[in-house]
Biopython code that builds the backbone (N, CA, C, O; Angstrom):
import numpy as np
from Bio.PDB.StructureBuilder import StructureBuilder

atoms = [
    (1, "MET", "N", (32.469, -222.035, 190.495)),
    (1, "MET", "CA", (31.855, -221.673, 189.379)),
    (1, "MET", "C", (32.421, -221.087, 188.621)),
    (1, "MET", "O", (32.509, -221.374, 187.427)),
    (2, "GLN", "N", (32.859, -220.254, 189.114)),
    (2, "GLN", "CA", (33.763, -218.957, 188.608)),
    (2, "GLN", "C", (34.979, -219.284, 188.244)),
    (2, "GLN", "O", (35.755, -218.490, 187.711)),
    (3, "SER", "N", (35.224, -220.416, 188.490)),
    (3, "SER", "CA", (36.956, -220.800, 188.323)),
    (3, "SER", "C", (36.512, -221.845, 186.780)),
    (3, "SER", "O", (37.382, -222.258, 186.013)),
    (4, "ILE", "N", (34.759, -222.159, 186.557)),
    (4, "ILE", "CA", (34.867, -223.272, 185.753)),
    (4, "ILE", "C", (34.631, -222.036, 184.569)),
    (4, "ILE", "O", (35.043, -222.334, 183.448)),
    (5, "ALA", "N", (34.125, -220.940, 184.694)),
    (5, "ALA", "CA", (33.302, -220.007, 183.747)),
    (5, "ALA", "C", (35.077, -219.148, 182.945)),
    (5, "ALA", "O", (35.411, -218.848, 181.799)),
    (6, "LYS", "N", (35.572, -219.078, 183.937)),
    (6, "LYS", "CA", (37.060, -218.246, 183.745)),
    (6, "LYS", "C", (38.102, -219.287, 183.021)),
    (6, "LYS", "O", (39.081, -218.882, 182.395)),
    (7, "LEU", "N", (37.799, -220.584, 183.169)),
    (7, "LEU", "CA", (38.794, -221.900, 182.102)),
    (7, "LEU", "C", (37.963, -221.837, 180.851)),
    (7, "LEU", "O", (38.686, -221.648, 179.873)),
    (8, "GLY", "N", (36.710, -221.930, 180.561)),
    (8, "GLY", "CA", (35.998, -221.981, 179.683)),
    (8, "GLY", "C", (36.005, -220.785, 179.132)),
    (8, "GLY", "O", (35.210, -220.966, 178.211)),
    (9, "LEU", "N", (36.387, -219.561, 179.043)),
    (9, "LEU", "CA", (36.780, -218.361, 178.789)),
    (9, "LEU", "C", (38.080, -218.040, 177.778)),
    (9, "LEU", "O", (38.136, -217.503, 176.672)),
    (10, "ALA", "N", (39.123, -218.627, 178.684)),
    (10, "ALA", "CA", (40.620, -219.044, 178.649)),
    (10, "ALA", "C", (40.597, -219.908, 177.261)),
    (10, "ALA", "O", (41.209, -219.637, 176.228)),
    (11, "LEU", "N", (39.552, -221.248, 177.555)),
    (11, "LEU", "CA", (40.039, -222.061, 176.475)),
    (11, "LEU", "C", (39.601, -221.703, 174.996)),
    (11, "LEU", "O", (40.200, -222.199, 174.042)),
    (12, "ALA", "N", (38.239, -220.581, 174.781)),
    (12, "ALA", "CA", (37.728, -220.177, 174.375)),
    (12, "ALA", "C", (38.627, -218.893, 173.152)),
    (12, "ALA", "O", (38.607, -218.728, 171.933)),
    (13, "ILE", "N", (39.273, -218.271, 174.220)),
    (13, "ILE", "CA", (40.188, -217.305, 173.040)),
    (13, "ILE", "C", (41.434, -218.191, 173.008)),
    (13, "ILE", "O", (42.266, -217.627, 172.298)),
    (14, "SER", "N", (41.821, -219.144, 173.403)),
    (14, "SER", "CA", (43.077, -220.023, 172.474)),
    (14, "SER", "C", (42.895, -220.559, 171.792)),
    (14, "SER", "O", (43.849, -221.035, 171.178)),
    (15, "ALA", "N", (41.624, -220.865, 171.415)),
    (15, "ALA", "CA", (41.184, -221.571, 170.326)),
    (15, "ALA", "C", (40.877, -220.310, 168.811)),
    (15, "ALA", "O", (40.717, -220.453, 167.599)),
    (16, "MET", "N", (40.911, -219.415, 169.533)),
    (16, "MET", "CA", (40.043, -217.917, 168.798)),
    (16, "MET", "C", (41.562, -218.121, 167.489)),
    (16, "MET", "O", (41.218, -218.801, 166.523)),
    (17, "PRO", "N", (42.699, -217.736, 167.444)),
    (17, "PRO", "CA", (43.976, -218.036, 167.027)),
    (17, "PRO", "C", (43.658, -218.717, 165.667)),
    (17, "PRO", "O", (43.826, -218.116, 164.605)),
    (18, "ILE", "N", (43.195, -219.989, 165.734)),
    (18, "ILE", "CA", (43.834, -221.177, 165.474)),
    (18, "ILE", "C", (42.421, -221.460, 164.331)),
    (18, "ILE", "O", (42.503, -221.917, 163.191)),
    (19, "ALA", "N", (40.982, -220.962, 165.168)),
    (19, "ALA", "CA", (39.935, -220.628, 164.074)),
    (19, "ALA", "C", (40.025, -219.479, 163.335)),
    (19, "ALA", "O", (39.611, -219.469, 162.175)),
    (20, "ALA", "N", (40.657, -218.210, 164.000)),
    (20, "ALA", "CA", (40.876, -217.742, 162.625)),
    (20, "ALA", "C", (41.698, -217.620, 161.594)),
    (20, "ALA", "O", (41.318, -216.962, 160.625)),
    (21, "HIS", "N", (42.894, -218.186, 161.599)),
    (21, "HIS", "CA", (43.973, -218.804, 160.926)),
    (21, "HIS", "C", (43.264, -219.482, 159.972)),
    (21, "HIS", "O", (43.437, -219.057, 158.829)),
    (22, "ALA", "N", (42.235, -220.757, 160.142)),
    (22, "ALA", "CA", (41.290, -221.374, 159.549)),
    (22, "ALA", "C", (41.009, -221.110, 158.790)),
    (22, "ALA", "O", (41.168, -221.776, 157.767)),
    (23, "GLN", "N", (40.443, -220.023, 158.823)),
    (23, "GLN", "CA", (39.176, -219.023, 158.218)),
    (23, "GLN", "C", (40.014, -218.096, 156.951)),
    (23, "GLN", "O", (39.804, -218.153, 155.739)),
    (24, "ASP", "N", (41.205, -217.085, 157.831)),
    (24, "ASP", "CA", (42.234, -217.029, 156.819)),
    (24, "ASP", "C", (42.827, -217.658, 155.609)),
    (24, "ASP", "O", (43.550, -217.055, 154.817)),
    (25, "SER", "N", (42.532, -218.715, 155.529)),
    (25, "SER", "CA", (42.899, -218.959, 154.740)),
    (25, "SER", "C", (41.697, -219.720, 153.709)),
    (25, "SER", "O", (41.957, -219.884, 152.517)),
    (26, "ARG", "N", (40.461, -220.131, 154.253)),
    (26, "ARG", "CA", (39.823, -220.089, 153.085)),
    (26, "ARG", "C", (39.140, -218.643, 152.391)),
    (26, "ARG", "O", (38.628, -218.510, 151.280)),
    (27, "HIS", "N", (39.291, -217.873, 153.220)),
    (27, "HIS", "CA", (39.084, -216.412, 152.551)),
    (27, "HIS", "C", (40.381, -216.338, 151.542)),
    (27, "HIS", "O", (40.149, -215.877, 150.424)),
    (28, "ALA", "N", (41.570, -216.704, 151.803)),
    (28, "ALA", "CA", (42.350, -216.106, 150.837)),
    (28, "ALA", "C", (42.264, -217.255, 149.408)),
    (28, "ALA", "O", (42.343, -217.088, 148.191)),
    (29, "ALA", "N", (42.072, -218.384, 150.247)),
    (29, "ALA", "CA", (41.637, -219.432, 148.767)),
    (29, "ALA", "C", (40.279, -218.752, 147.949)),
    (29, "ALA", "O", (40.453, -218.649, 146.735)),
    (30, "VAL", "N", (39.293, -218.399, 148.336)),
    (30, "VAL", "CA", (38.273, -217.889, 148.108)),
    (30, "VAL", "C", (39.207, -216.439, 147.015)),
    (30, "VAL", "O", (39.659, -216.418, 145.870)),
    (31, "ASP", "N", (39.141, -215.617, 147.926)),
    (31, "ASP", "CA", (39.713, -214.477, 147.518)),
    (31, "ASP", "C", (40.853, -214.772, 145.996)),
    (31, "ASP", "O", (40.942, -213.840, 145.195)),
    (32, "ALA", "N", (41.318, -215.536, 145.835)),
    (32, "ALA", "CA", (42.180, -216.342, 144.979)),
    (32, "ALA", "C", (41.500, -216.356, 143.709)),
    (32, "ALA", "O", (41.862, -216.019, 142.581)),
    (33, "ALA", "N", (40.472, -216.808, 144.149)),
    (33, "ALA", "CA", (39.421, -217.957, 142.592)),
    (33, "ALA", "C", (38.492, -216.485, 142.199)),
    (33, "ALA", "O", (38.311, -216.254, 141.003)),
    (34, "GLU", "N", (37.911, -215.501, 143.260)),
    (34, "GLU", "CA", (37.332, -215.069, 143.075)),
    (34, "GLU", "C", (37.912, -213.319, 142.331)),
    (34, "GLU", "O", (37.270, -212.406, 141.812)),
    (35, "ALA", "N", (39.440, -213.513, 142.632)),
    (35, "ALA", "CA", (39.846, -212.259, 142.334)),
    (35, "ALA", "C", (39.461, -211.876, 140.930)),
    (35, "ALA", "O", (39.056, -210.715, 140.889)),
    (36, "PRO", "N", (39.461, -212.526, 139.703)),
    (36, "PRO", "CA", (39.548, -212.513, 138.497)),
    (36, "PRO", "C", (38.045, -211.681, 137.961)),
    (36, "PRO", "O", (37.797, -210.674, 137.298)),
    (37, "ILE", "N", (37.375, -212.573, 138.557)),
    (37, "ILE", "CA", (35.785, -212.091, 138.467)),
    (37, "ILE", "C", (35.461, -211.046, 139.075)),
    (37, "ILE", "O", (34.519, -210.408, 138.606)),
    (38, "THR", "N", (36.087, -210.581, 140.214)),
    (38, "THR", "CA", (35.801, -208.978, 140.509)),
    (38, "THR", "C", (36.388, -208.337, 139.763)),
    (38, "THR", "O", (35.876, -207.316, 139.304)),
    (39, "ALA", "N", (37.394, -208.660, 139.481)),
    (39, "ALA", "CA", (38.252, -207.586, 138.488)),
    (39, "ALA", "C", (37.643, -207.382, 137.041)),
    (39, "ALA", "O", (37.555, -206.260, 136.543)),
    (40, "ASP", "N", (37.172, -208.690, 136.310)),
    (40, "ASP", "CA", (36.186, -208.216, 135.086)),
    (40, "ASP", "C", (35.311, -207.209, 135.530)),
    (40, "ASP", "O", (35.320, -206.052, 135.110)),
    (41, "LEU", "N", (34.487, -207.706, 136.460)),
    (41, "LEU", "CA", (33.140, -207.303, 137.330)),
    (41, "LEU", "C", (33.357, -205.599, 137.285)),
    (41, "LEU", "O", (32.505, -204.925, 136.706)),
    (42, "ASN", "N", (34.784, -204.806, 138.056)),
    (42, "ASN", "CA", (35.248, -203.850, 138.154)),
    (42, "ASN", "C", (35.621, -202.994, 136.857)),
    (42, "ASN", "O", (35.652, -201.768, 136.959)),
    (43, "ALA", "N", (35.849, -203.493, 135.882)),
    (43, "ALA", "CA", (36.355, -203.033, 134.609)),
    (43, "ALA", "C", (34.943, -202.719, 133.898)),
    (43, "ALA", "O", (34.759, -201.665, 133.288)),
    (44, "ARG", "N", (34.103, -203.577, 134.009)),
    (44, "ARG", "CA", (32.584, -203.357, 133.099)),
    (44, "ARG", "C", (32.106, -202.268, 133.902)),
    (44, "ARG", "O", (32.357, -201.250, 133.257)),
    (45, "VAL", "N", (31.576, -201.979, 134.924)),
    (45, "VAL", "CA", (31.358, -200.988, 135.752)),
    (45, "VAL", "C", (32.083, -199.923, 135.443)),
    (45, "VAL", "O", (31.516, -199.147, 134.675)),
    (46, "SER", "N", (33.055, -199.655, 135.756)),
    (46, "SER", "CA", (34.369, -198.881, 134.711)),
    (46, "SER", "C", (33.777, -197.909, 133.602)),
    (46, "SER", "O", (33.501, -196.718, 133.459)),
    (47, "SER", "N", (33.737, -199.198, 132.845)),
    (47, "SER", "CA", (33.079, -198.409, 131.287)),
    (47, "SER", "C", (32.001, -198.200, 131.477)),
    (47, "SER", "O", (31.634, -197.384, 130.631)),
    (48, "ASN", "N", (31.276, -198.441, 132.070)),
    (48, "ASN", "CA", (29.571, -198.622, 132.071)),
    (48, "ASN", "C", (29.557, -196.876, 132.554)),
    (48, "ASN", "O", (28.915, -195.983, 132.001)),
    (49, "ILE", "N", (30.544, -196.739, 133.841)),
    (49, "ILE", "CA", (30.557, -194.814, 134.140)),
    (49, "ILE", "C", (30.960, -194.314, 133.119)),
    (49, "ILE", "O", (30.112, -193.561, 132.643)),
    (50, "GLY", "N", (31.870, -194.374, 132.542)),
    (50, "GLY", "CA", (33.068, -193.924, 131.577)),
    (50, "GLY", "C", (31.346, -193.248, 130.166)),
    (50, "GLY", "O", (31.021, -192.105, 129.842)),
    (51, "SER", "N", (30.590, -194.959, 129.659)),
    (51, "SER", "CA", (29.610, -194.528, 128.352)),
    (51, "SER", "C", (28.596, -193.653, 129.472)),
    (51, "SER", "O", (28.325, -192.545, 129.007)),
    (52, "ILE", "N", (28.108, -193.846, 130.547)),
    (52, "ILE", "CA", (27.031, -193.022, 131.289)),
    (52, "ILE", "C", (27.106, -191.410, 131.391)),
    (52, "ILE", "O", (26.162, -190.621, 131.335)),
    (53, "GLN", "N", (28.555, -191.117, 131.564)),
    (53, "GLN", "CA", (28.959, -190.016, 131.912)),
    (53, "GLN", "C", (29.191, -189.086, 130.302)),
    (53, "GLN", "O", (29.194, -187.864, 130.154)),
    (54, "GLY", "N", (29.376, -190.208, 129.207)),
    (54, "GLY", "CA", (29.000, -189.456, 128.256)),
    (54, "GLY", "C", (28.133, -188.855, 127.526)),
    (54, "GLY", "O", (28.139, -187.833, 126.839)),
    (55, "GLN", "N", (26.819, -190.254, 127.978)),
    (55, "GLN", "CA", (25.619, -189.976, 127.560)),
    (55, "GLN", "C", (24.913, -188.464, 127.523)),
    (55, "GLN", "O", (24.318, -187.682, 126.782)),
    (56, "ASN", "N", (25.706, -188.734, 129.613)),
    (56, "ASN", "CA", (24.822, -187.229, 130.002)),
    (56, "ASN", "C", (25.734, -186.202, 129.236)),
    (56, "ASN", "O", (25.221, -185.419, 128.437)),
    (57, "ALA", "N", (26.609, -186.204, 129.393)),
    (57, "ALA", "CA", (27.360, -184.937, 128.455)),
    (57, "ALA", "C", (26.836, -184.571, 127.468)),
    (57, "ALA", "O", (26.766, -183.389, 127.133)),
    (58, "GLN", "N", (26.342, -185.599, 126.786)),
    (58, "GLN", "CA", (25.961, -185.444, 125.203)),
    (58, "GLN", "C", (23.762, -184.659, 125.705)),
    (58, "GLN", "O", (23.303, -183.718, 125.057)),
    (59, "ALA", "N", (23.223, -185.108, 126.450)),
    (59, "ALA", "CA", (22.242, -184.946, 126.604)),
    (59, "ALA", "C", (21.797, -183.526, 127.447)),
    (59, "ALA", "O", (20.664, -183.049, 127.510)),
    (60, "GLU", "N", (23.355, -182.875, 128.227)),
    (60, "GLU", "CA", (23.136, -181.218, 128.652)),
    (60, "GLU", "C", (23.713, -180.666, 127.365)),
    (60, "GLU", "O", (23.457, -179.505, 127.047)),
    (61, "ALA", "N", (24.335, -181.291, 126.750)),
    (61, "ALA", "CA", (24.386, -180.379, 125.241)),
    (61, "ALA", "C", (23.134, -180.355, 124.521)),
    (61, "ALA", "O", (22.914, -179.393, 123.784)),
    (62, "ASP", "N", (22.311, -181.250, 124.630)),
    (62, "ASP", "CA", (21.573, -181.091, 123.601)),
    (62, "ASP", "C", (20.264, -180.057, 124.341)),
    (62, "ASP", "O", (19.670, -179.134, 123.785)),
    (63, "TYR", "N", (20.077, -180.559, 125.722)),
    (63, "TYR", "CA", (19.205, -179.317, 126.641)),
    (63, "TYR", "C", (19.744, -177.861, 126.369)),
    (63, "TYR", "O", (19.018, -176.906, 126.095)),
    (64, "ALA", "N", (21.110, -177.823, 126.481)),
    (64, "ALA", "CA", (21.659, -176.264, 126.431)),
    (64, "ALA", "C", (21.115, -176.037, 125.087)),
    (64, "ALA", "O", (20.164, -175.266, 125.224)),
    (65, "ALA", "N", (21.287, -176.373, 123.746)),
    (65, "ALA", "CA", (20.668, -176.400, 122.639)),
    (65, "ALA", "C", (19.719, -175.991, 122.623)),
    (65, "ALA", "O", (19.598, -174.774, 122.485)),
    (66, "ARG", "N", (18.416, -176.961, 122.779)),
    (66, "ARG", "CA", (17.428, -176.816, 122.846)),
    (66, "ARG", "C", (16.583, -175.402, 123.431)),
    (66, "ARG", "O", (15.691, -174.797, 122.836)),
    (67, "MET", "N", (17.102, -175.123, 124.638)),
    (67, "MET", "CA", (17.043, -174.237, 125.389)),
    (67, "MET", "C", (17.504, -172.645, 124.387)),
    (67, "MET", "O", (16.669, -171.876, 123.912)),
    (68, "ARG", "N", (18.847, -172.508, 124.291)),
    (68, "ARG", "CA", (18.793, -171.433, 123.365)),
    (68, "ARG", "C", (18.192, -171.362, 122.347)),
    (68, "ARG", "O", (18.326, -170.331, 121.688)),
    (69, "ASP", "N", (17.111, -172.683, 121.738)),
    (69, "ASP", "CA", (16.557, -172.380, 120.822)),
    (69, "ASP", "C", (15.141, -171.880, 120.923)),
    (69, "ASP", "O", (14.452, -171.378, 120.035)),
    (70, "TYR", "N", (14.796, -172.156, 122.385)),
    (70, "TYR", "CA", (13.894, -171.689, 122.855)),
    (70, "TYR", "C", (13.979, -170.328, 123.379)),
    (70, "TYR", "O", (12.857, -169.920, 123.681)),
    (71, "GLU", "N", (14.660, -169.709, 123.536)),
    (71, "GLU", "CA", (15.050, -168.281, 124.382)),
    (71, "GLU", "C", (14.978, -167.689, 122.807)),
    (71, "GLU", "O", (14.279, -166.677, 122.740)),
    (72, "ILE", "N", (15.495, -168.070, 121.673)),
    (72, "ILE", "CA", (15.617, -167.315, 120.652)),
    (72, "ILE", "C", (13.650, -167.260, 120.485)),
    (72, "ILE", "O", (13.002, -166.214, 120.543)),
    (73, "ALA", "N", (13.271, -168.146, 120.354)),
    (73, "ALA", "CA", (11.911, -168.103, 119.797)),
    (73, "ALA", "C", (11.076, -167.438, 120.511)),
    (73, "ALA", "O", (10.003, -166.958, 120.145)),
    (74, "ASP", "N", (11.557, -167.403, 121.529)),
    (74, "ASP", "CA", (10.612, -166.505, 122.822)),
    (74, "ASP", "C", (10.954, -165.436, 122.714)),
    (74, "ASP", "O", (9.890, -164.817, 122.742)),
    (75, "ALA", "N", (11.821, -164.650, 122.592)),
    (75, "ALA", "CA", (12.484, -163.337, 122.467)),
    (75, "ALA", "C", (11.388, -162.832, 121.012)),
    (75, "ALA", "O", (10.704, -161.809, 121.025)),
    (76, "ALA", "N", (11.458, -163.958, 119.681)),
    (76, "ALA", "CA", (10.611, -163.350, 118.590)),
    (76, "ALA", "C", (9.518, -162.912, 118.620)),
    (76, "ALA", "O", (9.037, -161.964, 118.000)),
    (77, "HIS", "N", (8.810, -164.002, 119.792)),
    (77, "HIS", "CA", (7.158, -164.490, 120.172)),
    (77, "HIS", "C", (7.133, -162.735, 121.294)),
    (77, "HIS", "O", (6.059, -162.136, 121.351)),
    (78, "SER", "N", (7.872, -162.388, 121.744)),
    (78, "SER", "CA", (7.982, -161.450, 122.211)),
    (78, "SER", "C", (7.914, -159.981, 121.628)),
    (78, "SER", "O", (7.239, -159.073, 122.112)),
    (79, "ARG", "N", (8.757, -159.890, 120.465)),
    (79, "ARG", "CA", (8.869, -159.179, 119.509)),
    (79, "ARG", "C", (7.659, -159.168, 119.061)),
    (79, "ARG", "O", (6.904, -158.279, 119.454)),
    (80, "ALA", "N", (7.257, -160.030, 118.253)),
    (80, "ALA", "CA", (5.703, -160.073, 117.703)),
    (80, "ALA", "C", (4.559, -159.599, 118.113)),
    (80, "ALA", "O", (3.731, -158.895, 117.535)),
    (81, "GLU", "N", (4.595, -160.212, 119.547)),
    (81, "GLU", "CA", (3.185, -159.607, 120.557)),
    (81, "GLU", "C", (3.553, -157.960, 120.606)),
    (81, "GLU", "O", (2.664, -157.204, 120.214)),
    (82, "ALA", "N", (4.673, -157.440, 121.016)),
    (82, "ALA", "CA", (4.536, -155.963, 120.947)),
    (82, "ALA", "C", (4.503, -155.054, 119.945)),
    (82, "ALA", "O", (4.161, -153.872, 119.993)),
    (83, "ARG", "N", (5.002, -155.896, 118.762)),
    (83, "ARG", "CA", (4.636, -155.643, 117.367)),
    (83, "ARG", "C", (2.928, -155.390, 117.502)),
    (83, "ARG", "O", (2.303, -154.335, 117.402)),
    (84, "TYR", "N", (2.481, -156.659, 117.744)),
    (84, "TYR", "CA", (0.474, -156.138, 117.490)),
    (84, "TYR", "C", (0.171, -155.950, 118.565)),
    (84, "TYR", "O", (-0.656, -156.829, 118.804)),
    (85, "ASP", "N", (0.318, -155.258, 119.563)),
    (85, "ASP", "CA", (0.057, -154.505, 120.313)),
    (85, "ASP", "C", (0.085, -153.157, 120.302)),
    (85, "ASP", "O", (-0.787, -152.488, 120.856)),
    (86, "TYR", "N", (1.148, -152.619, 119.633)),
    (86, "TYR", "CA", (1.657, -151.910, 119.118)),
    (86, "TYR", "C", (0.356, -151.459, 117.700)),
    (86, "TYR", "O", (-0.196, -150.362, 117.613)),
    (87, "GLN", "N", (0.228, -152.148, 117.146)),
    (87, "GLN", "CA", (-0.622, -152.194, 116.024)),
    (87, "GLN", "C", (-2.216, -151.760, 116.586)),
    (87, "GLN", "O", (-2.825, -150.711, 116.379)),
    (88, "ARG", "N", (-2.459, -152.452, 117.033)),
    (88, "ARG", "CA", (-3.451, -152.653, 117.833)),
    (88, "ARG", "C", (-4.137, -151.639, 118.574)),
    (88, "ARG", "O", (-5.355, -151.462, 118.590)),
    (89, "GLU", "N", (-3.151, -150.905, 119.264)),
    (89, "GLU", "CA", (-3.110, -149.671, 120.245)),
    (89, "GLU", "C", (-3.352, -148.622, 118.980)),
    (89, "GLU", "O", (-4.342, -147.951, 119.272)),
    (90, "ALA", "N", (-2.880, -148.261, 117.813)),
    (90, "ALA", "CA", (-2.926, -147.138, 116.503)),
    (90, "ALA", "C", (-4.397, -147.468, 115.805)),
    (90, "ALA", "O", (-5.078, -146.476, 115.543)),
    (91, "TYR", "N", (-5.078, -149.073, 115.405)),
    (91, "TYR", "CA", (-6.133, -148.999, 115.268)),
    (91, "TYR", "C", (-7.071, -148.847, 116.054)),
    (91, "TYR", "O", (-8.185, -148.874, 115.532)),
    (92, "ALA", "N", (-7.004, -148.625, 117.619)),
    (92, "ALA", "CA", (-8.152, -148.429, 118.273)),
    (92, "ALA", "C", (-8.139, -146.781, 118.757)),
    (92, "ALA", "O", (-9.027, -146.223, 119.401)),
    (93, "ARG", "N", (-6.725, -146.106, 118.198)),
    (93, "ARG", "CA", (-6.670, -144.777, 118.056)),
    (93, "ARG", "C", (-7.748, -144.149, 116.550)),
    (93, "ARG", "O", (-8.778, -143.501, 116.370)),
    (94, "ALA", "N", (-6.714, -144.837, 115.765)),
    (94, "ALA", "CA", (-7.755, -144.283, 114.675)),
    (94, "ALA", "C", (-9.105, -144.680, 114.493)),
    (94, "ALA", "O", (-9.771, -144.226, 113.562)),
    (95, "MET", "N", (-9.570, -145.511, 115.331)),
    (95, "MET", "CA", (-11.484, -146.027, 115.029)),
    (95, "MET", "C", (-11.509, -144.475, 116.235)),
    (95, "MET", "O", (-12.151, -143.445, 116.028)),
    (96, "ARG", "N", (-10.854, -144.685, 117.122)),
    (96, "ARG", "CA", (-11.321, -143.103, 118.529)),
    (96, "ARG", "C", (-11.892, -142.453, 117.592)),
    (96, "ARG", "O", (-13.101, -142.446, 117.361)),
    (97, "ASP", "N", (-10.620, -141.584, 116.713)),
    (97, "ASP", "CA", (-10.550, -140.594, 116.136)),
    (97, "ASP", "C", (-11.896, -140.803, 114.889)),
    (97, "ASP", "O", (-12.645, -139.866, 114.610)),
    (98, "TRP", "N", (-12.000, -142.024, 114.316)),
    (98, "TRP", "CA", (-12.946, -142.011, 113.253)),
    (98, "TRP", "C", (-14.490, -141.702, 113.596)),
    (98, "TRP", "O", (-15.356, -141.415, 112.770)),
    (99, "ARG", "N", (-14.642, -141.815, 114.904)),
    (99, "ARG", "CA", (-15.874, -142.123, 115.638)),
    (99, "ARG", "C", (-16.242, -140.698, 116.047)),
    (99, "ARG", "O", (-17.364, -140.199, 115.960)),
    (100, "VAL", "N", (-15.334, -140.223, 116.422)),
    (100, "VAL", "CA", (-15.116, -138.112, 116.573)),
    (100, "VAL", "C", (-15.568, -137.591, 114.562)),
    (100, "VAL", "O", (-16.113, -136.590, 114.098)),
    (101, "GLN", "N", (-15.326, -138.126, 114.284)),
    (101, "GLN", "CA", (-15.431, -137.783, 112.889)),
    (101, "GLN", "C", (-16.517, -137.976, 112.480)),
    (101, "GLN", "O", (-17.195, -136.952, 112.403)),
    (102, "VAL", "N", (-17.121, -139.132, 112.089)),
    (102, "VAL", "CA", (-18.546, -139.439, 112.033)),
    (102, "VAL", "C", (-19.787, -138.286, 112.796)),
    (102, "VAL", "O", (-20.744, -137.671, 112.327)),
    (103, "ALA", "N", (-19.132, -138.402, 114.301)),
    (103, "ALA", "CA", (-20.265, -137.178, 115.171)),
    (103, "ALA", "C", (-20.382, -136.472, 114.860)),
    (103, "ALA", "O", (-21.539, -136.057, 114.796)),
    (104, "ALA", "N", (-19.301, -135.677, 114.377)),
    (104, "ALA", "CA", (-19.154, -134.492, 113.826)),
    (104, "ALA", "C", (-19.815, -134.291, 112.793)),
    (104, "ALA", "O", (-20.680, -133.416, 112.843)),
    (105, "CYS", "N", (-19.602, -135.067, 111.505)),
    (105, "CYS", "CA", (-20.190, -135.148, 110.491)),
    (105, "CYS", "C", (-21.833, -135.053, 110.586)),
    (105, "CYS", "O", (-22.522, -134.345, 109.852)),
    (106, "GLN", "N", (-22.338, -135.934, 111.672)),
    (106, "GLN", "CA", (-23.956, -135.797, 111.691)),
    (106, "GLN", "C", (-24.502, -134.824, 112.340)),
    (106, "GLN", "O", (-25.725, -134.775, 112.465)),
    (107, "ASP", "N", (-23.529, -133.715, 112.957)),
    (107, "ASP", "CA", (-24.122, -133.019, 114.068)),
    (107, "ASP", "C", (-23.673, -131.432, 112.543)),
    (107, "ASP", "O", (-23.639, -130.219, 112.747)),
    (108, "GLY", "N", (-23.508, -131.926, 111.665)),
    (108, "GLY", "CA", (-23.763, -131.321, 110.433)),
    (108, "GLY", "C", (-22.476, -130.439, 110.126)),
    (108, "GLY", "O", (-22.571, -129.638, 109.196)),
    (109, "HIS", "N", (-21.323, -130.517, 110.806)),
    (109, "HIS", "CA", (-19.932, -130.009, 109.880)),
    (109, "HIS", "C", (-19.672, -130.794, 108.681)),
    (109, "HIS", "O", (-19.192, -131.925, 108.760)),
    (110, "ARG", "N", (-20.039, -130.109, 107.313)),
    (110, "ARG", "CA", (-19.830, -130.746, 106.495)),
    (110, "ARG", "C", (-18.015, -131.128, 106.235)),
    (110, "ARG", "O", (-17.648, -131.980, 105.426)),
    (111, "ASP", "N", (-17.261, -130.483, 106.911)),
    (111, "ASP", "CA", (-15.380, -130.720, 106.492)),
    (111, "ASP", "C", (-15.070, -131.552, 107.419)),
    (111, "ASP", "O", (-13.862, -131.531, 107.654)),
    (112, "ALA", "N", (-15.826, -132.482, 108.223)),
    (112, "ALA", "CA", (-15.955, -133.119, 108.446)),
    (112, "ALA", "C", (-16.261, -134.924, 108.183)),
    (112, "ALA", "O", (-15.705, -135.976, 108.498)),
    (113, "CYS", "N", (-17.506, -134.489, 107.405)),
    (113, "CYS", "CA", (-17.727, -135.093, 106.401)),
    (113, "CYS", "C", (-16.888, -135.721, 105.218)),
    (113, "CYS", "O", (-16.752, -136.910, 104.927)),
    (114, "GLU", "N", (-16.466, -134.815, 104.736)),
    (114, "GLU", "CA", (-15.404, -134.796, 103.305)),
    (114, "GLU", "C", (-14.035, -135.075, 103.882)),
    (114, "GLU", "O", (-13.131, -134.976, 103.052)),
    (115, "MET", "N", (-13.753, -135.327, 104.835)),
    (115, "MET", "CA", (-12.456, -135.596, 105.374)),
    (115, "MET", "C", (-12.131, -137.630, 105.046)),
    (115, "MET", "O", (-13.013, -138.487, 105.100)),
    (116, "PRO", "N", (-11.000, -137.818, 104.808)),
    (116, "PRO", "CA", (-10.737, -139.235, 104.347)),
    (116, "PRO", "C", (-11.146, -139.424, 106.280)),
    (116, "PRO", "O", (-11.373, -138.702, 107.251)),
    (117, "PRO", "N", (-11.002, -141.255, 105.842)),
    (117, "PRO", "CA", (-11.187, -141.596, 107.311)),
    (117, "PRO", "C", (-9.673, -141.688, 107.889)),
    (117, "PRO", "O", (-8.840, -141.953, 107.023)),
    (118, "PRO", "N", (-9.202, -141.524, 109.138)),
    (118, "PRO", "CA", (-8.011, -141.594, 109.585)),
    (118, "PRO", "C", (-7.155, -143.207, 109.598)),
    (118, "PRO", "O", (-7.508, -144.310, 110.015)),
    (119, "ASP", "N", (-6.250, -142.856, 109.120)),
    (119, "ASP", "CA", (-5.392, -144.467, 108.870)),
    (119, "ASP", "C", (-4.741, -144.780, 109.667)),
    (119, "ASP", "O", (-3.858, -144.003, 110.029)),
    (120, "PRO", "N", (-4.912, -146.266, 110.397)),
    (120, "PRO", "CA", (-3.712, -146.309, 111.796)),
    (120, "PRO", "C", (-1.852, -145.922, 111.393)),
    (120, "PRO", "O", (-1.010, -145.294, 112.034)),
    (121, "ALA", "N", (-1.800, -146.519, 110.275)),
    (121, "ALA", "CA", (-0.434, -146.611, 110.175)),
    (121, "ALA", "C", (-0.110, -144.861, 110.250)),
    (121, "ALA", "O", (1.012, -144.472, 109.922)),
    (122, "ASP", "N", (-0.898, -144.116, 110.585)),
    (122, "ASP", "CA", (-0.139, -142.487, 110.382)),
    (122, "ASP", "C", (-0.219, -142.687, 112.366)),
    (122, "ASP", "O", (0.335, -141.767, 112.967)),
    (123, "TYR", "N", (-0.800, -143.696, 113.166)),
    (123, "TYR", "CA", (-0.740, -143.496, 114.609)),
    (123, "TYR", "C", (0.517, -144.247, 115.002)),
    (123, "TYR", "O", (0.899, -143.956, 116.135)),
    (124, "ARG", "N", (1.135, -144.991, 114.467)),
    (124, "ARG", "CA", (2.109, -145.588, 114.704)),
    (124, "ARG", "C", (3.514, -145.163, 115.056)),
    (124, "ARG", "O", (4.381, -146.011, 115.264)),
]
sb = StructureBuilder()
sb.init_structure("model")
sb.init_model(0)
sb.init_chain("A")
sb.init_seg("    ")
for serial, (resi, resn, name, xyz) in enumerate(atoms, 1):
    if name == "N":
        sb.init_residue(resn, " ", resi, " ")
    sb.init_atom(name, np.array(xyz, "f"), 0.0, 1.0, " ", f" {name:<3s}", serial, name[0])
structure = sb.get_structure()
């Protein structure tokens, strides 16, 4: 039984190079027919890669420009907020002093009644 298995294995191994050679010649024929198609597809892919890289570069440049615009606008907004906060604080201090002035006037201090109201511009 072992000798029959060995014989079968020997026959299979001896037949492989013939089958592989036949397969190689078929592959060569198919490869020759497909080579121009493959080359064309590879050229298209390479062309598309270049186009996409160009689009990506443009998108990145657009993004960077928009980000710079945003940062400029954000800085301007921050300055406007700071200016508003400063003005609001000045107005609040002027109102506080005006209330003190009104209270003094109501308590009978005539000079407090004759003074002009505080100007928020003086508190900046």
